[in-house]
C-alpha positions in Angstrom: 11.0 41.0 13.9 9.1 38.3 11.9 5.7 37.3 13.1 5.5 33.9 14.9 3.9 31.0 13.0 0.3 30.6 13.9 -0.8 27.8 16.2 -2.7 25.3 14.0 -5.3 22.7 15.0 -4.0 19.5 13.5 -6.0 16.4 13.1 -4.2 13.1 12.3 -6.5 10.2 11.1 -6.1 6.5 11.0 -3.1 6.0 13.3 -4.1 2.4 13.8 -1.2 1.4 16.0 -1.2 4.7 18.0 2.4 5.1 16.9 2.6 8.7 15.7 3.3 10.2 19.1 6.3 7.9 19.5 8.0 9.0 16.2 11.0 11.3 16.3 9.4 13.5 13.6 6.4 14.2 15.9 8.5 16.8 17.5 8.2 19.0 14.4 4.6 19.7 15.4 5.6 21.2 18.7 3.5 24.4 19.4 0.5 23.2 17.5 -2.7 21.7 18.9 -2.8 18.0 17.9 -5.6 15.5 17.9 -5.0 11.9 16.8 -7.6 9.3 15.9 -6.7 5.6 16.0 -9.8 3.9 14.5 -10.9 3.7 10.9 -14.0 5.7 10.1 -15.6 6.0 6.6 -18.9 7.7 7.8 -18.9 11.3 6.6 -21.0 12.5 9.4 -18.6 11.1 12.1 -15.6 12.5 10.2 -17.2 15.9 9.9 -17.9 16.0 13.6 -14.4 15.0 14.5 -12.7 17.4 12.1 -15.1 20.4 12.5 -12.4 22.6 14.1 -9.4 21.3 12.3 -7.1 23.7 10.3 -4.9 20.9 9.1 -5.7 17.2 8.2 -2.9 14.7 8.1 -3.5 11.5 6.2 -1.4 8.3 5.8 -1.5 7.0 2.2 -5.0 6.3 1.0 -6.7 5.3 4.2 -9.4 8.1 4.2 -11.3 9.4 1.2 -11.6 13.2 1.0 -14.3 14.4 -1.3 -17.0 17.1 -1.8 -19.3 15.5 0.8 -16.7 15.8 3.5 -15.1 19.1 2.5 -18.4 20.9 2.4 -18.7 20.3 6.2 -15.2 21.4 7.2 -15.3 25.2 7.2 -12.1 25.7 9.0 -9.9 23.3 7.0 -7.0 25.0 5.2 -4.5 22.2 4.5 -4.3 18.5 3.8 -0.9 17.1 4.3 0.5 13.6 3.6 3.2 11.7 1.7 2.8 10.0 -1.7 0.1 9.9 -4.4 -3.4 11.4 -3.8 -6.0 9.4 -5.8 -8.3 9.5 -2.7 -8.4 13.3 -2.5 -10.7 15.3 -4.8 -8.3 18.0 -5.8 -10.9 20.1 -7.7 -13.2 20.1 -4.7 -10.3 21.1 -2.4 -9.6 24.0 -4.7 -13.2 25.1 -4.6 -13.2 25.1 -0.8 -9.8 26.8 -0.6 -8.0 23.8 0.9 -4.4 23.4 0.0 -3.1 19.8 -0.7 0.6 19.2 0.1 2.0 15.7 -0.6 5.6 14.8 -1.3 6.1 12.6 -4.3 9.5 11.1 -3.8 11.5 8.5 -5.8 12.3 6.6 -2.7 11.4 2.9 -3.3 9.5 1.1 -0.6 12.2 -1.3 0.7 9.9 -2.5 3.5 7.4 -3.7 1.0 10.1 -5.7 -0.9 11.3 -7.2 2.4 7.7 -8.1 3.4 7.1 -9.7 0.0 9.9 -12.1 0.6 8.6 -12.7 4.2 5.3 -13.8 2.7 7.0 -16.0 0.0 9.2 -17.8 2.6 6.3 -18.2 5.1 3.9 -19.6 2.5 6.3 -21.9 0.7 7.6 -23.4 3.9 4.2 -23.4 5.8 5.8 -21.3 8.6 2.6 -19.8 10.1 0.8 -23.2 10.0 3.7 -25.1 11.5 4.3 -22.5 14.3 0.6 -22.7 15.3 0.6 -26.5 15.2 3.7 -26.7 17.4 1.9 -24.6 20.1 -0.8 -27.2 20.0 1.6 -30.2 20.4 2.1 -31.2 16.8 5.5 -31.8 15.3 6.2 -31.4 11.5 2.8 -31.8 10.0 3.7 -30.6 6.5 6.4 -30.7 3.9 7.3 -27.3 2.3 8.9 -26.4 -1.0 12.2 -24.7 -1.4 13.1 -21.8 -3.8 16.3 -22.8 -5.5 15.8 -23.9 -9.0 12.1 -22.9 -9.1 10.7 -20.2 -11.4 9.9 -16.8 -9.9 7.5 -14.8 -12.1 7.5 -11.0 -11.8 4.5 -9.2 -13.2 5.7 -5.6 -13.5 9.5 -4.9 -13.5 9.5 -1.5 -12.0 11.3 -0.3 -8.8 9.8 -2.9 -6.5 9.4 -5.7 -9.0 13.1 -5.4 -10.0 14.2 -5.6 -6.3 12.1 -8.6 -5.6 13.6 -10.2 -8.8 17.2 -9.6 -7.7 16.6 -11.2 -4.4 15.0 -14.2 -6.1 18.1 -14.5 -8.2 20.2 -14.5 -5.0 18.1 -17.5 -3.8 19.0 -19.3 -7.0 15.6 -19.0 -8.6 15.0 -18.8 -12.4 13.5 -15.5 -13.2 10.6 -14.9 -15.7 9.3 -11.4 -16.3 6.2 -9.9 -17.9 4.7 -6.4 -18.1 4.6 -3.5 -20.4 7.3 -3.0 -23.0 9.3 -0.8 -20.6 9.4 -3.6 -18.0 10.5 -6.2 -20.6 13.3 -3.9 -21.9 14.6 -3.3 -18.3 14.4 -7.1 -17.6 16.4 -7.9 -20.8 19.0 -5.3 -19.9 19.5 -7.0 -16.5 19.8 -10.4 -18.2 16.5 -11.8 -17.0 14.3 -14.0 -19.1 11.1 -12.6 -20.5 7.9 -14.7 -20.8 6.5 -15.3 -24.3 3.1 -14.0 -23.1 1.1 -13.1 -20.0 -0.5 -16.6 -20.1 3.0 -18.2 -20.2 4.0 -16.2 -17.2 1.1 -17.6 -15.2 1.5 -21.2 -16.5 5.3 -21.4 -15.9 5.8 -19.6 -12.5 6.2 -21.5 -9.3 6.0 -18.2 -7.4 4.3 -15.3 -9.1 4.6 -11.9 -7.5 2.5 -8.9 -8.7 4.1 -5.4 -8.8 1.8 -3.3 -10.9 0.6 0.2 -10.2 -3.2 0.3 -10.0 -4.9 2.4 -12.7 -7.7 2.2 -15.2 -5.5 -0.1 -17.4 -4.5 -2.5 -14.7 -7.8 -2.8 -12.7 -9.1 -6.3 -13.2 -6.2 -7.2 -15.4 -6.0 -10.7 -13.8 -9.0 -13.0 -13.9 -10.1 -16.7 -13.9 -8.5 -17.3 -17.3 -5.0 -16.4 -16.1 -5.3 -18.1 -12.7 -6.7 -21.3 -14.1 -3.4 -22.1 -15.9 -1.2 -21.8 -12.8 0.3 -24.9 -11.3 -1.4 -26.6 -8.4 1.9 -26.2 -6.5 2.3 -22.5 -7.4 2.1 -19.5 -5.1 0.5 -16.2 -6.1 1.8 -13.2 -4.1 0.1 -9.8 -4.0 1.6 -6.9 -2.0 0.5 -4.3 -4.6 -3.3 -3.8 -4.9 -6.2 -6.2 -4.6 -8.0 -4.6 -7.5 -5.5 -5.9 -10.0 -7.4 -9.2 -9.7 -11.1 -9.4 -10.7 -13.5 -9.5 -7.7 -14.0 -13.1 -6.5 -11.5 -14.6 -9.0 -8.8 -15.4 -6.5 -11.1 -17.0 -4.0 -12.6 -19.3 -6.6 -9.2 -20.1 -8.1 -7.9 -21.1 -4.7 -10.9 -23.3 -4.1 -10.2 -25.1 -7.4 -6.6 -25.4 -6.5 -4.9 -23.4 -9.2 -2.9 -21.8 -7.9 -2.3 -24.0 -4.9 -1.6 -21.1 -2.6 -1.8 -17.3 -2.3 -0.1 -14.8 0.0 -2.1 -11.6 0.1 -1.4 -8.3 1.9 -4.0 -6.2 0.2 -7.8 -6.2 0.0 -10.5 -4.5 -2.0 -12.0 -3.0 1.2 -9.6 -1.9 3.9 -9.4 -2.2 6.8 -10.7 -5.7 6.5 -12.2 -6.6 9.9 -14.7 -9.4 9.0 -13.2 -12.7 10.1 -15.7 -14.4 7.8 -14.4 -12.9 4.6 -14.2 -15.7 2.0 -10.5 -15.2 1.5 -9.7 -15.4 5.2 -11.6 -18.7 5.5 -9.4 -20.5 2.9 -6.6 -22.7 4.4 -4.4 -22.1 1.3 -4.5 -18.3 1.7 -1.9 -16.6 3.9 -3.4 -13.2 4.6 -1.8 -10.2 6.4 -3.4 -6.7 7.1 -1.6 -4.5 4.6 1.7 -4.5 6.5 4.1 -4.1 3.5 4.8 -0.4 4.1 4.1 -0.5 7.9 7.6 -0.2 9.3 9.0 2.4 11.7 11.6 4.0 9.3 9.0 4.2 6.6 6.6 5.9 9.0 9.3 8.4 10.0 9.8 9.2 6.4 6.2 9.5 5.4 5.0 11.4 8.5 8.2 13.5 8.5 7.3 14.8 5.0 3.7 15.5 6.1 4.9 17.4 9.2 7.5 19.4 7.2 4.7 20.5 4.9 2.7 21.7 7.9 5.7 23.7 9.2 6.2 25.3 5.8 2.5 26.1 5.5 2.5 27.8 9.0 5.5 29.9 7.9 3.6 31.0 4.8 5.9 29.1 2.4 3.9 25.9 1.4 5.7 23.1 -0.4 4.8 20.0 -2.5 1.5 21.6 -3.6 -0.9 19.6 -5.8 -3.6 22.4 -6.3 -1.6 25.7 -6.7 -4.8 27.6 -7.8 -5.7 27.7 -4.1 -2.9 30.2 -3.5 -4.6 32.6 -5.8 -7.6 32.6 -3.4 -5.5 33.9 -0.5 -5.5 30.5 1.3 -2.5 31.5 3.5 -4.1 34.7 4.8 
């Protein structure tokens, strides 16, 4: 008879909404000892104290950084499990400490982020949050918004998400204008969308400009004062990708000048952002939301489901979705 899977001590970090226990996939961890933390902590000392006894650490996206300083204080840790890319995890350090990293890299596009992008566009163009708040204070129709039909939707980065946002824009009757790397431009031409003559032209001609670039060394700080300054005073810049695509401070200064006239932002350089006096939050022409693009129940079922499947596989001695296979040579499963 096969040996039963070991009972693991599983720590789940950064469950901001205390939602993990309510997910259907949570049942996959039955039989293991679970501890869930709902706050956001960056202090290594606090994290080390909380995770001292953990065999398994579950992360959601890139909310917590795992590096040498933390790993050196977690003698019992055997597995880090999550879904998606792992730029926040020091894989070399994990290997040195015998910690396996399992994370599924799927081709499933983030439909919730695309939907949320359009929620921001509609809310900002028609002043929905402002008008709703004003109505509760007794005001009636205090602004005049702008419609979408016939206006130019600029898409910077025509990949999975950018292409979906573009198609919805076309359904609204918008004129599409695309910019990005050559692959983006080729895909856009194939779908019959217009390509901008230059990056500068994209910023100058767009009435709504939505960013859909992956953050890397090439794209960090790609957008600065020069690009923003040519945008129309009636234009809206939308960022549901990464804050670091824009040079630090550039968007705040551009909004103060009035080019672009508005921004809708779901991502910030430092998250979670809990300072109500952050310069961007104080601007009346900035619609800001707390990185909600991927925060949707079906998406959570998928992401945590993958993470929990990896824990089950590890407990059975057959780990999956491994990012540092050299750990297996060290007898990590023993």
